[in-house]
Each structure stands twice: as structure tokens, then as C-alpha cells.
N, C-alpha and C positions, 0 to 999 in steps of 0.2 A: 880649368885654368891651364893645366899642362898641355892640353890640345892647342890652346891659343899661343902659348909660349913656343911650342914645337912648330906651329905654322909660321910664326914670326921668324924663327931661326931658319927655316927652309927658305923663306922669302929673302932673308939677308944673304944666304949663300948663292942664290941663283943669279944669273946675269940680269942686268937691268932690263934689257929688251924682252926677255922671257917673262919677267915680272909684270911688265907693262901689258904684254899680251894676255896674261892671266887676269889682270885687273880689267882689261877691256872686255874679256869674255864674261867676267863677273858682272860688270855693268850692263851688258846686253842681256844676261840672264835675268837680272832685276827688271830690265825693260820689259821682258816678256812676262814676268811674273805678276806685275802690278798694273793692269790695264787702266785702273781708275786714275792713277797719277798721269798716265799718258793723255787722258782726256782733259785733265786740268791744264797740263802744259800746252796742249793743242789749242784750247780755248784762250789761254793767255796770249799765245803767239798770234792767234787770229785777231784778237783785240788790238795788239800792238802793231802788227804788220798785216793790215787787211788786204794788201795787194799780193801777198804770198799765196801760192796755191797749196793745196793739201799735201802734195808730194814733197814740196820744199819744207813745210812745217814738220812733216814726219821725219825727214832726213835730219833736221836740226835737233829734234827731240832725241832721236836715236844716237846721234853723235854726242849729245850732252850726257846721256846715260853711260856711254862708253868712256867719256872723259871722267865722269865721276868715279867709275870703277878703277881707272888708272890712278886717280887721285888718292883713292883708298889704299892702293898698293904703295904709292909713294909716301904716304903718311906713315 
């Protein structure tokens, strides 16, 4: 519990841009850590946007994970 409180305190003291960069890095770390979720997201995008190529879907998925990490920081 104290670790979590300390982490939140550090986040509160750092500049917003730095916090967003850390959140983005955290999101990309999770992106690399859970390949199964990437496959599910890729399949969903493939069904919704059949005209998108694999590269575009991969970029959207990666950007989504980065955005989720920044959202966790902002929360």
C-alpha cells in the first residue's frame, strides 16, 4: 500500500509531460507483454475494417495501448 501511495505522490509532483511519457511507456510495455490481447484486437479491427492492411491495424493497436497507459497516468 505504501508503495502505491509513494508512486502516486511521485506522479503528482512530476511535470504533466513527463507523466504522460511514463504512461505511454507503460502502455507500450503492456503491449509487448500480452500478445494474446493484440491478436484479439487485430481480429476485431480486421472484421470492422476489412480494407485496412496489417500495418495500419498494428499501428492503431499500438497507439491504443500507448493511449491507455497515458490514461492510467491521468487517472
